[in-house]
C-alpha positions as CSV (number, residue, x, y, z in Angstrom):
1,X,4.6,-19.1,0.7
2,X,5.2,-15.6,2.1
3,X,2.8,-14.2,4.7
4,X,1.5,-10.7,3.8
5,X,0.1,-8.2,6.3
6,X,-2.0,-5.4,4.9
7,X,-2.4,-2.1,6.9
8,X,-5.6,-0.2,6.3
9,X,-7.6,2.8,7.6
10,X,-10.8,3.0,5.5
11,X,-12.9,1.2,3.0
12,X,-10.3,-1.3,1.9
13,X,-10.7,-1.2,-1.8
14,X,-7.0,-1.9,-2.4
15,X,-7.2,-4.7,0.2
16,X,-10.1,-6.1,-1.9
17,X,-8.0,-5.9,-5.0
18,X,-5.3,-7.9,-3.3
19,X,-7.9,-10.5,-2.0
20,X,-9.4,-10.8,-5.5
21,X,-5.9,-11.2,-7.1
22,X,-5.0,-13.9,-4.5
23,X,-8.2,-15.8,-5.3
24,X,-7.4,-15.7,-9.0
25,X,-4.0,-17.2,-8.3
26,X,-2.1,-14.0,-9.3
27,X,0.0,-14.0,-6.1
28,X,1.1,-17.6,-6.2
29,X,3.9,-17.3,-3.6
30,X,2.1,-15.1,-1.1
31,X,-1.0,-15.1,1.0
32,X,-2.6,-12.4,3.1
33,X,-2.4,-13.6,6.7
34,X,-3.3,-10.4,8.6
35,X,-5.1,-7.1,8.2
36,X,-4.2,-4.3,10.7
37,X,-6.7,-1.4,10.9
38,X,-6.1,1.9,12.5
39,X,-9.9,2.4,13.1
40,X,-12.5,-0.1,14.5
41,X,-15.0,1.2,12.0
42,X,-12.8,0.6,8.9
43,X,-14.9,-1.3,6.3
44,X,-11.7,-3.1,5.4
45,X,-12.2,-5.2,8.5
46,X,-15.5,-6.6,7.1
47,X,-13.7,-7.4,3.8
48,X,-11.0,-9.3,5.8
49,X,-13.7,-11.2,7.8
50,X,-15.6,-12.2,4.7
51,X,-12.3,-13.5,3.2
52,X,-11.5,-15.4,6.3
53,X,-8.4,-13.3,7.1
54,X,-7.3,-12.5,10.7
55,X,-7.5,-8.9,11.7
56,X,-6.7,-6.6,14.6
57,X,-7.3,-2.9,15.4
58,X,-4.4,-0.8,16.6
59,X,-5.5,2.8,17.3
60,X,-2.4,5.0,17.9
61,X,-4.3,7.2,20.4
62,X,-4.9,4.3,22.7
63,X,-1.1,3.8,23.2
64,X,0.8,6.0,25.6
65,X,3.6,6.7,23.2
66,X,5.1,5.7,19.9
67,X,7.2,2.9,21.4
68,X,4.3,1.1,22.9
69,X,2.4,1.4,19.6
70,X,5.4,0.1,17.7
71,X,5.7,-2.8,20.1
72,X,2.1,-3.8,19.4
73,X,2.5,-3.5,15.7
74,X,5.8,-5.3,15.5
75,X,4.4,-8.0,17.8
76,X,1.4,-8.6,15.6
77,X,3.5,-8.7,12.4
78,X,5.9,-11.2,14.1
79,X,3.1,-13.3,15.4
80,X,1.9,-13.8,11.8
81,X,5.4,-14.4,10.5
82,X,5.1,-11.4,8.1
83,X,7.4,-11.4,5.2
84,X,5.8,-8.4,3.4
85,X,3.9,-5.4,4.7
86,X,1.5,-3.5,2.4
87,X,0.2,-0.1,3.3
88,X,-3.2,0.1,1.6
89,X,-4.6,3.5,2.6
90,X,-3.0,3.4,6.0
91,X,-3.1,6.9,7.6
92,X,-1.1,6.3,10.8
93,X,2.6,7.3,10.6
94,X,5.0,4.4,10.3
95,X,8.0,5.0,12.6
96,X,11.6,4.6,11.6
97,X,11.8,1.7,14.0
98,X,9.2,-0.2,12.1
99,X,10.7,0.8,8.7
100,X,14.1,-0.4,9.8
101,X,12.7,-3.7,11.1
102,X,11.1,-4.4,7.7
103,X,13.6,-2.6,5.5
104,X,12.7,-3.0,1.8
105,X,9.8,-5.2,3.0
106,X,7.1,-2.5,3.3
107,X,5.4,-1.2,0.1
108,X,2.9,1.6,-0.3
109,X,0.5,2.6,-3.0
110,X,0.3,6.4,-3.8
111,X,-2.4,7.9,-6.1
112,X,-0.1,10.0,-8.3
113,X,3.0,9.6,-10.5
114,X,5.7,10.3,-7.9
115,X,7.4,12.7,-7.7
116,X,4.3,14.7,-8.6
117,X,1.7,15.4,-5.9
118,X,3.4,13.5,-3.1
119,X,4.9,14.0,0.3
120,X,3.6,15.5,3.5
121,X,-0.1,16.2,3.3
122,X,-0.8,14.5,0.0
123,X,-3.2,11.7,0.5
124,X,-6.7,10.7,-0.5
125,X,-8.7,13.2,-2.4
126,X,-6.2,16.0,-1.8
127,X,-3.9,14.4,-4.3
128,X,-6.5,14.5,-7.1
129,X,-7.7,18.0,-6.1
130,X,-4.1,19.3,-6.5
131,X,-3.7,17.5,-9.8
132,X,-6.9,19.0,-11.2
133,X,-6.0,22.4,-9.9
134,X,-2.6,22.2,-11.6
135,X,-4.2,21.2,-14.9
136,X,-2.2,18.1,-15.6
137,X,-3.3,16.0,-18.5
138,X,-2.0,12.7,-17.1
139,X,-1.9,11.4,-13.5
140,X,-1.6,7.8,-12.2
141,X,-0.4,5.7,-9.3
142,X,2.9,4.5,-7.9
143,X,3.9,1.5,-5.8
144,X,7.1,2.1,-3.9
145,X,9.1,0.8,-1.0
146,X,8.7,2.8,2.2
147,X,11.7,4.5,3.7
148,X,12.1,7.4,6.2
149,X,11.1,10.0,3.6
150,X,7.3,10.4,3.0
151,X,6.6,8.9,-0.5
152,X,10.4,8.9,-1.0
153,X,11.2,5.2,-1.2
154,X,12.4,3.4,-4.3
155,X,9.7,3.1,-7.0
156,X,8.6,-0.4,-7.9
157,X,5.8,0.2,-10.5
158,X,3.9,3.2,-12.0
159,X,0.9,3.4,-14.3
160,X,-0.4,6.5,-16.1
161,X,-4.1,7.5,-16.2
162,X,-5.6,10.1,-18.4
163,X,-7.3,13.1,-16.9
164,X,-10.5,13.8,-18.7
165,X,-12.5,17.0,-19.3
166,X,-15.1,17.5,-16.6
167,X,-13.3,15.3,-14.0
168,X,-14.0,16.0,-10.4
169,X,-11.6,14.8,-7.7
170,X,-14.0,11.9,-6.9
171,X,-14.3,10.8,-10.5
172,X,-10.6,11.0,-11.0
173,X,-9.9,9.1,-7.8
174,X,-12.1,6.3,-9.0
175,X,-10.5,6.1,-12.4
176,X,-7.0,6.0,-10.9
177,X,-8.1,3.2,-8.5
178,X,-9.7,1.2,-11.2
179,X,-7.1,1.7,-13.9
180,X,-3.9,1.8,-11.9
181,X,-4.0,1.1,-8.1
182,X,-6.0,-2.1,-8.2
183,X,-3.7,-3.5,-10.9
184,X,-0.3,-2.2,-9.6
185,X,-0.6,-3.3,-6.0
186,X,-1.3,-7.0,-6.6
187,X,1.4,-7.1,-9.3
188,X,4.0,-5.5,-7.0
189,X,3.0,-8.0,-4.2
190,X,3.4,-10.9,-6.6
191,X,6.8,-9.7,-7.8
192,X,8.0,-9.3,-4.2
193,X,6.8,-12.7,-3.2
194,X,8.4,-14.2,-6.3
195,X,11.7,-12.7,-5.1
196,X,12.0,-10.6,-8.3
197,X,12.5,-7.2,-6.7
198,X,16.0,-6.1,-6.1
199,X,16.8,-2.7,-4.5
200,X,20.2,-1.4,-5.7
201,X,21.6,2.1,-5.2
202,X,18.2,3.4,-4.3
203,X,16.5,2.0,-7.4
204,X,14.4,-1.2,-7.9
205,X,15.4,-3.8,-10.5
206,X,12.9,-6.4,-11.6
207,X,14.6,-9.7,-12.2
208,X,13.6,-11.6,-15.3
209,X,11.9,-15.0,-14.9
210,X,14.5,-17.7,-15.5
211,X,13.6,-20.1,-18.3
């Protein structure tokens, strides 16, 4: 059983999707053992408490520098014997030190079909605002491994979502969450915990289940 740590900053809807999937037995070889929040008022902390999951708050501004923050984060992950780190709307920058410590063991969900509408400054509603402004007919979500490049790590899974006439950024955001994010993230976690994700030459291969 692999221990999963989920890093959050806000409402925690993706965290809830993971919790629900775990309760349904859809992540059989993994369990959420820790939730790390970047803000003490993150509603995700209440979701963790209700599910009986340990949680801590690490506010970057309360640490004198990046190294001391990294020490605290890496210490918390180690204390919970973390095998997989999931960024679920985590808005604090992950340093290269943490990325190297958990190479190909950190995954992130992004609300677009990478490489569209991604990179520096593309997060939350901004992604959907830009998609609507561009007039795209299809958007979606992407789960990818995290590397030193913002939204640049190897892609694990993607799912397309139709843009509909009359969409606002808020309506589109909700549809992308419901139709893509809440499905992709638990699936990617399960694949990882099952040992089925292989990173090779910057790409992800999904191993078939042996019969």
